C-alpha positions in Angstrom: 57.6 127.8 80.4 61.3 128.1 79.6 62.9 124.9 78.3 65.6 125.0 80.9 63.1 125.3 83.8 61.1 122.4 82.3 64.3 120.3 82.0 65.2 121.1 85.6 61.7 120.2 86.8 61.5 116.9 84.8 65.0 115.6 84.9 67.3 117.3 87.4 65.0 117.4 90.4 64.3 113.6 90.3 68.0 112.9 89.9 68.9 115.1 92.9 66.2 113.5 95.0 67.7 110.1 94.1 71.3 111.1 94.5 71.0 113.0 97.8 68.1 110.9 99.2 65.8 113.9 99.8 62.5 112.9 101.3 60.6 116.0 100.1 60.7 117.9 96.8 61.0 121.1 98.8 64.4 120.1 100.0 65.8 120.3 96.5 67.6 123.6 95.6 65.6 125.7 93.1 66.9 127.9 90.3 66.3 131.5 91.0 68.4 133.3 88.3 70.4 132.3 85.3 72.9 134.7 83.9 74.6 134.3 80.5 77.6 136.4 79.7 79.1 136.9 76.2 82.4 138.6 75.5 82.3 141.1 72.6 86.0 142.1 72.6 86.5 141.4 68.9 83.3 143.4 68.0 85.0 146.6 69.1 87.3 146.4 66.1 85.0 144.6 63.7 81.3 145.6 63.9 80.3 143.0 61.3 80.9 140.2 63.9 77.6 141.2 65.6 75.6 140.3 62.5 
């Protein structure tokens, strides 16, 4: 299991339940997709940056 998903399940969900006073775990929003973007503008001019 991914570390982020594990962290969400073990730490974030209980914190959300406590903060928003959810009565059921199914009320807590779930993560569906995580997208990480990385700009490579400098790599166009200097290919060694990618290494």
